[in-house]
Structure formats: structure tokens, C-alpha cells
N, C-alpha and C positions, 0 to 999 in steps of 0.2 A: 527810520520815521514807519510809524507802524498804523496800516489801513483799517481804518472800522469797516465792517460789512454791512450792510444794510437788510434789515430784515423783509423776506420778504412779502409780508403781509403785518401792517401796523396795529395796534392793539385798537385802537379807530376804527378801521377797517373792519376788524373782525365783529364790531359788535356793532355797526349796522349789516353788517352780510345775516351776524343772526339773530337783529330785530325782523329783518323781512323776510326771515322764514320762519320765524315764530310767529306770523301776521300772517303770513300765504297761508298758514297750517290750521291756524284757530277760522280764520276767510272758509279753508274746504269743508270741513267739522262744522260749521255754522249753515253752511249751506248741508252737507251730506245729514244733516239732523233734521233741518227743515224739510228737506223733500221726504226722508221716514217717516216725520211727524205727520205730516197731509199725504200717507199714499193713500189710507183706508178712513173707512170712517171712525173705525174701532180706536183708531188713535188720536182722532183729532182733539185737539188741545182746549179748543175756543169754551165759553160760555154758554154755546147752543150742542145740543147732541141733533144728530140723523139717523138716531136709528129709533128702527120703529116703536116699544114700549117707552117711547119719553112723555112725561106731564110739560103741559102748553097751561101759560096765563093770559086771559089775552087782557090786555092794559086798555086795552079801549076805551071801558069806564070810566076811568079813574084817570083819562088825560087831563088837565087843565088849560084853557086858555091864556090865561096868563095867572101869574102870579098872587099869591094875599099879598094884602098888604099889613102892614100892622094896624094894631090901633093906636087911637092918642093917649099917649100918660093922662089924661086928665079925664080923662072917659071912667078909668078903672078903678074899682071901688073898692075901699078896703076896709076891712073888719074893724068895727068899734071896742 
């Protein structure tokens, strides 16, 4: 009779460990990239900039209290 030797690690276990290691590396790189991007105002990636030469736009005069309602189709004038 021959005895079969069991492998020290199955393929399934190997893929589980490789997946967890890949997820850990990705999470670490995302955290590192976020810290690097937010470390100074020169690397700010948002839509606003905190640099002194930035132009700004006053939105207050253009704010609306309510959305405009559409007109009735009966009141539309058709060309003849």
C-alpha cells in the first residue's frame, strides 16, 4: 500500500492568503496616497484651491429660492 502525502498548503488556502495580502497592500497604498495628496496646499486635488492667486465667483446673486416651474403646453404659441 502506498501512502499519499498531504501538501503543506492547498491551492484554496494559497489563494485566500494571496487575496488578503493584495487587499492589505492596496489599502496601505490608498492611505499613503491620501496622506501625500493632503499634506500641503500645492497637492490639493479638490475643486477649490487655497493658493493666494485663486479667482473666486460670488454665487449669492444667482441663488434661487425654488426651482422654476414649466409653463403649460396650452399657453405655448405656435408659428402659423
